[in-house]
C-alpha positions, -999 to +999 in steps of 0.1 A: -149-236-353-185-243-345-195-276-329-218-296-351-241-321-334-254-348-357-280-364-334-309-356-356-293-371-387-281-402-368-316-407-354-331-404-388-307-429-403-312-454-375-350-451-379-348-458-416-328-490-410-351-501-381-381-495-403-366-517-430-359-544-404-395-544-391-408-580-385-373-594-381-366-618-352-354-608-317-328-581-316-326-579-354-356-555-354-347-536-321-309-529-321-295-507-348-263-526-354-280-560-356-308-545-378-283-529-402-265-562-407-298-581-412-310-555-437-277-557-457-279-595-458-316-594-468-307-571-497-280-595-509-305-625-507-331-604-525-307-596-553-295-632-558-332-644-555-342-622-585-315-640-605-324-674-592-361-669-601-352-668-638-333-701-635-361-718-616-388-708-641-367-720-670-362-754-652-399-756-646-407-750-683-383-776-694-397-802-669-432-795-681-423-798-718-403-829-713-432-846-695-456-837-723-430-849-749-424-882-732-462-889-736-457-883-774-427-906-776-399-881-779-374-864-757-369-827-748-333-825-762-343-841-795-374-818-798-354-786-792-328-797-818-356-803-844-372-770-836-339-752-843-334-772-875-369-764-888-364-727-877-395-727-854-388-697-831-410-704-800-394-700-766-396-725-738-421-705-718-447-705-746-441-741-755-446-752-719-478-732-716-491-748-748-482-782-735-502-777-703-531-756-715-535-765-752-522-801-758-537-803-793-518-772-805-486-786-788-491-819-806-493-801-839-460-782-832-443-815-823-455-831-856-443-800-875-409-803-858-406-840-868 
């Protein structure tokens, strides 16, 4: 049996992880073991962060819409119910954009929903 030395592959694998950990603090960008752990955790946080971003934006849209609706004398929950009853199919993102950028158009939609 021939002896196989895996130094080149190991070095390559270590370099890859250390490159991903560039800019990390203290030993997390120097030592392979610490860097590998840091990169794994960073990947988990990035994954969950991509999911959280969707939640955060939906919250923001609802807050913006509710603020605009309060000025018009109604509430967000009532408005959404009336939109569904009148079969107006605009999503929260578009409605919040209209509330911020085009208040006149948003007012017309609110009147139509009533």
